[in-house]
C-alpha positions in Angstrom: 12.1 162.2 -45.2 12.9 159.7 -42.4 15.8 158.6 -40.5 15.4 155.3 -38.7 17.9 153.4 -36.6 18.3 149.7 -35.9 20.6 149.0 -33.1 22.8 145.9 -33.1 25.5 144.3 -31.0 28.7 142.7 -32.3 28.4 139.2 -31.0 31.9 137.7 -31.5 32.7 134.0 -31.9 36.4 133.1 -31.5 37.6 131.4 -34.5 40.0 128.7 -33.4 40.2 129.8 -29.8 38.7 129.6 -26.4 37.1 132.7 -24.8 38.2 131.4 -21.4 41.8 131.8 -22.5 41.1 135.3 -23.8 39.5 136.3 -20.5 42.4 135.2 -18.4 44.8 137.0 -20.5 42.9 140.2 -21.2 41.6 141.2 -17.7 45.2 141.9 -16.6 45.4 144.6 -19.3 43.1 147.6 -18.8 43.7 148.6 -22.4 42.2 145.5 -23.9 39.0 145.9 -25.9 36.6 143.1 -25.6 34.2 141.8 -28.3 32.1 139.3 -26.4 31.5 139.6 -22.7 29.5 138.2 -19.8 27.4 141.4 -19.5 27.3 143.7 -22.6 27.4 147.5 -22.1 24.0 149.1 -22.2 22.7 152.5 -23.1 21.0 153.7 -19.9 17.3 152.9 -20.3 17.9 150.2 -22.8 17.5 149.8 -26.5 14.3 151.9 -26.7 16.1 154.8 -24.9 19.0 154.5 -27.4 16.6 154.6 -30.3 14.8 157.6 -28.8 18.1 159.4 -28.3 19.1 158.8 -31.9 15.8 159.8 -33.4 15.8 163.0 -31.5 19.3 164.0 -32.3 20.0 162.9 -35.8 19.4 165.3 -38.7 19.2 164.4 -42.4 22.1 166.4 -44.0 20.9 168.8 -46.7 23.6 167.6 -49.0 22.3 164.1 -48.8 18.7 165.1 -49.3 19.4 167.2 -52.3 21.5 164.5 -53.9 18.9 161.8 -53.1 21.4 159.9 -51.0 20.0 157.2 -48.7 21.2 154.0 -47.2 22.6 152.3 -44.2 25.7 153.5 -42.3 27.6 151.0 -40.1 29.4 152.9 -37.2 31.7 151.4 -34.6 32.7 152.7 -31.2 34.1 151.6 -27.9 32.2 151.8 -24.6 34.9 152.5 -22.1 35.1 150.9 -18.6 33.6 154.2 -17.2 30.8 154.1 -19.7 32.1 156.9 -21.9 32.3 156.6 -25.7 35.5 156.6 -27.7 37.2 155.4 -30.9 34.1 156.3 -33.1 34.5 155.4 -36.7 32.5 154.5 -39.8 32.8 150.9 -41.0 30.7 151.5 -44.1 29.3 154.9 -45.1 27.1 156.5 -47.7 28.5 160.0 -47.9 26.5 163.2 -48.4 27.4 164.2 -44.8 25.5 161.2 -43.3 28.7 159.6 -42.1 29.7 162.8 -40.3 26.3 163.2 -38.8 26.2 159.7 -37.5 29.6 160.2 -35.8 28.6 163.5 -34.3 25.6 162.0 -32.6 27.4 158.9 -31.4 30.2 161.1 -30.0 27.6 163.1 -28.0 25.9 160.0 -26.5 25.6 160.1 -22.7 27.5 157.6 -20.5 26.5 154.0 -20.9 26.4 151.2 -18.3 29.8 149.6 -19.1 30.3 146.0 -20.1 31.3 143.5 -17.3 33.6 140.5 -17.6 34.0 138.4 -14.5 32.7 141.2 -12.3 35.1 143.8 -13.7 34.1 146.8 -15.9 35.9 146.6 -19.2 36.2 148.2 -22.6 33.8 146.8 -25.2 33.5 147.4 -28.9 30.0 147.9 -30.3 28.6 148.4 -33.8 25.5 150.5 -34.7 23.7 150.6 -38.1 21.9 153.8 -38.9 19.6 153.9 -41.9 19.0 157.3 -43.6 15.8 156.8 -45.7 14.2 159.3 -48.0 11.0 157.2 -48.1 8.9 155.6 -45.4 10.3 153.9 -42.3 10.8 150.2 -43.0 8.7 147.7 -41.0 9.8 146.6 -37.6 10.7 143.1 -38.8 13.7 144.6 -40.7 15.4 145.7 -37.5 18.7 144.2 -36.5 18.6 143.8 -32.7 20.9 144.8 -30.0 20.2 142.1 -27.5 18.3 138.8 -27.4 17.1 136.2 -24.9 18.7 133.5 -27.1 21.7 134.3 -29.3 22.1 132.9 -32.8 24.2 129.7 -32.8 26.1 127.9 -35.5 24.7 124.4 -35.7 27.0 122.2 -33.6 28.3 125.1 -31.5 31.6 126.9 -31.4 33.8 123.9 -32.2 31.7 123.2 -35.3 32.1 126.8 -36.4 35.8 126.6 -35.9 36.0 123.4 -38.0 33.9 124.9 -40.8 36.1 128.0 -41.0 39.4 126.0 -41.0 38.1 123.6 -43.6 37.0 126.4 -45.9 40.3 128.4 -45.4 42.2 125.2 -46.3 40.5 125.2 -49.7 42.2 128.5 -50.5 45.7 127.2 -49.9 47.9 127.9 -52.9 45.2 130.3 -54.3 45.9 133.2 -51.8 48.9 135.4 -51.8 50.9 134.0 -48.9 52.9 137.2 -48.5 49.7 138.9 -47.5 48.0 136.3 -45.3 46.0 138.0 -42.5 42.9 137.7 -40.5 39.8 139.2 -42.2 37.1 140.5 -39.9 33.7 139.7 -41.4 30.3 141.0 -40.2 27.0 139.4 -41.2 23.3 139.2 -40.2 21.7 135.9 -39.1 18.2 136.1 -40.5 15.1 134.8 -38.8 15.3 131.6 -41.0 18.9 131.1 -40.0 20.3 132.2 -43.3 23.2 134.6 -43.6 22.9 138.1 -45.2 24.5 141.6 -45.3 28.0 140.1 -45.4 30.7 142.8 -45.2 34.4 143.2 -44.3 35.3 145.5 -41.5 38.6 146.8 -42.9 39.7 146.0 -46.4 43.1 144.4 -46.5 43.1 143.3 -50.1 40.4 142.3 -52.6 41.6 138.7 -52.9 41.4 138.0 -49.1 38.2 140.0 -48.7 36.4 138.1 -51.4 37.6 134.8 -50.1 36.5 135.6 -46.5 33.1 136.9 -47.6 32.5 133.8 -49.8 33.3 131.5 -46.9 30.8 133.4 -44.7 28.1 133.7 -47.4 28.3 129.9 -48.0 27.8 129.0 -44.3 25.0 126.6 -43.5 21.9 128.0 -41.8 22.3 129.0 -38.1 19.9 128.6 -35.3 18.4 132.2 -35.3 18.3 134.4 -32.2 15.1 135.0 -30.3 13.4 137.5 -28.1 10.9 135.5 -26.1 9.5 133.0 -28.7 10.0 135.5 -31.6 12.9 134.9 -34.0 14.9 138.0 -34.8 17.7 139.3 -37.0 21.0 139.8 -35.4 24.4 141.0 -36.4 27.3 138.6 -35.9 31.1 138.6 -36.5 33.7 136.1 -37.2 37.5 136.6 -37.9 38.5 134.4 -40.9 42.1 133.5 -40.3 44.2 133.1 -43.4 47.5 133.0 -41.5 49.1 129.6 -42.0 49.2 127.3 -38.9 51.4 124.2 -39.3 50.9 120.9 -37.5 54.3 119.5 -38.3 57.5 121.5 -38.9 61.1 120.8 -39.4 61.9 122.2 -35.9 59.0 121.8 -33.5 58.3 124.5 -30.8 59.8 123.8 -27.4 58.7 124.8 -23.8 61.6 126.6 -22.0 63.8 123.9 -20.5 61.9 121.1 -22.2 59.0 118.9 -21.3 60.1 118.2 -17.8 59.9 121.9 -17.0 56.5 122.0 -18.6 55.3 119.2 -16.3 56.8 121.1 -13.3 54.9 124.3 -14.4 51.6 122.4 -14.6 52.1 120.7 -11.2 52.9 124.0 -9.6 50.0 126.0 -11.1 47.0 123.7 -11.6 44.5 123.5 -8.8 42.1 120.5 -8.7 38.6 122.0 -9.0 36.5 121.5 -5.9 33.5 120.3 -7.9 35.7 117.7 -9.6 36.9 116.5 -6.2 33.4 116.3 -4.8 32.2 114.3 -7.8 35.4 112.3 -8.0 36.0 113.4 -11.6 39.3 112.5 -13.0 41.0 111.9 -16.4 42.8 113.8 -19.1 41.8 117.1 -20.6 43.0 117.3 -24.2 43.8 120.9 -25.3 44.9 122.3 -28.6 46.7 125.7 -28.9 48.8 127.6 -31.3 52.4 128.6 -30.6 52.9 131.9 -32.5 56.0 133.1 -34.2 57.0 135.0 -31.1 56.6 132.0 -28.9 53.4 133.2 -27.3 50.4 130.8 -26.8 47.0 131.6 -28.4 43.8 130.0 -29.6 43.4 127.5 -26.7 40.6 125.0 -27.3 39.5 122.0 -25.4 39.4 119.0 -27.8 38.1 116.6 -25.2 37.2 117.5 -21.7 36.1 115.8 -18.5 34.0 118.5 -16.9 33.8 119.4 -13.2 35.8 122.6 -13.8 38.8 120.7 -15.0 38.5 121.9 -18.6 38.4 125.5 -17.5 41.3 125.0 -15.1 43.5 123.4 -17.9 42.8 126.4 -20.1 43.4 128.9 -17.3 46.9 127.5 -16.6 48.0 126.8 -20.1 47.1 130.4 -21.0 49.6 131.6 -18.4 52.5 129.6 -19.9 55.7 131.5 -20.6 56.7 132.0 -24.2 58.0 128.9 -26.0 60.8 128.6 -28.5 58.8 128.9 -31.7 58.8 126.3 -34.4 60.6 126.7 -37.7 60.0 125.7 -41.2 62.7 126.2 -43.9 64.6 128.4 -41.4 61.6 130.7 -40.8 59.6 131.0 -37.6 56.0 129.8 -38.1 52.8 129.3 -36.2 52.4 125.7 -35.0 49.3 123.9 -33.7 50.1 121.9 -30.6 48.1 119.3 -28.7 48.7 118.7 -25.0 46.9 116.5 -22.4 46.5 117.7 -18.8 45.9 114.8 -16.4 43.7 115.1 -13.3 44.1 112.2 -10.9 42.6 112.1 -7.4 45.0 109.5 -6.1 48.4 111.1 -5.4 47.4 114.1 -7.4 50.2 116.6 -8.1 47.6 119.3 -8.1 
């Protein structure tokens, strides 16, 4: 009777948002848990050392063996900024004592090399599938990998993925219980041929939403698969499918504190003209979309049309620091509103 372990990373793509905006907001909060970082945490010695640790420490529970229980457990944990492990939990279990055994061994793991974001050690969430098999160990090509030289990519990139998800969610308008609209976290594997498999929901929040989110992910077009060297591999991915309504036009539009003139003053005081853009004499307008939430906070910043030279990143950095707006209202209720704004970079008489 065998236990074999395939290690994976959760490689998160931000639905309807810019990771740059997330970075600038989250690094100031040491309690933030990151999902996608510049340098992922690593078990000391790498993937092979992690595999060796698990193989040496996991035991097949007697209850599971006697009951003929086998299958794959998906466990999740956080690698803290100091490399220790916390927040261990089972995303999908098989019972028979296997879930508890997986948690026991994960809890006992030695310190990892922590994840790094912009040079700062941070907390990072990881997922690990552990397969308890009563038969022979499956061939190596069935492994779901922890790291890759080339990560899987939705054809067209992040913006294309965002557009696909938003279009698909729009198809469910009027068919989903609006009182229970939420974000559904969906995990899936990108196969070596780019197809999507092993689709599952992290935490069930209602069958209707779960089924809709899983259907959206299952019907995704083929991805560009991940690679190690020139070899295509299977990798676990994650997307949050957002069923929370975002309006583009409402009866009472959101407003920056003090109005547009104050917003222009804020931008002029905070934006720094990037050195590269100055050197290359890059100028023009960066068009940014963001969501003003029901509490007035700004989220999901995305560059719609950029000019490069560091200007796109600078626009996102500063807009992510805006104070809370007065939220928009529809039928007397505060709602999320999608908002477009252009940030102009001009070399002559630049306010920046």
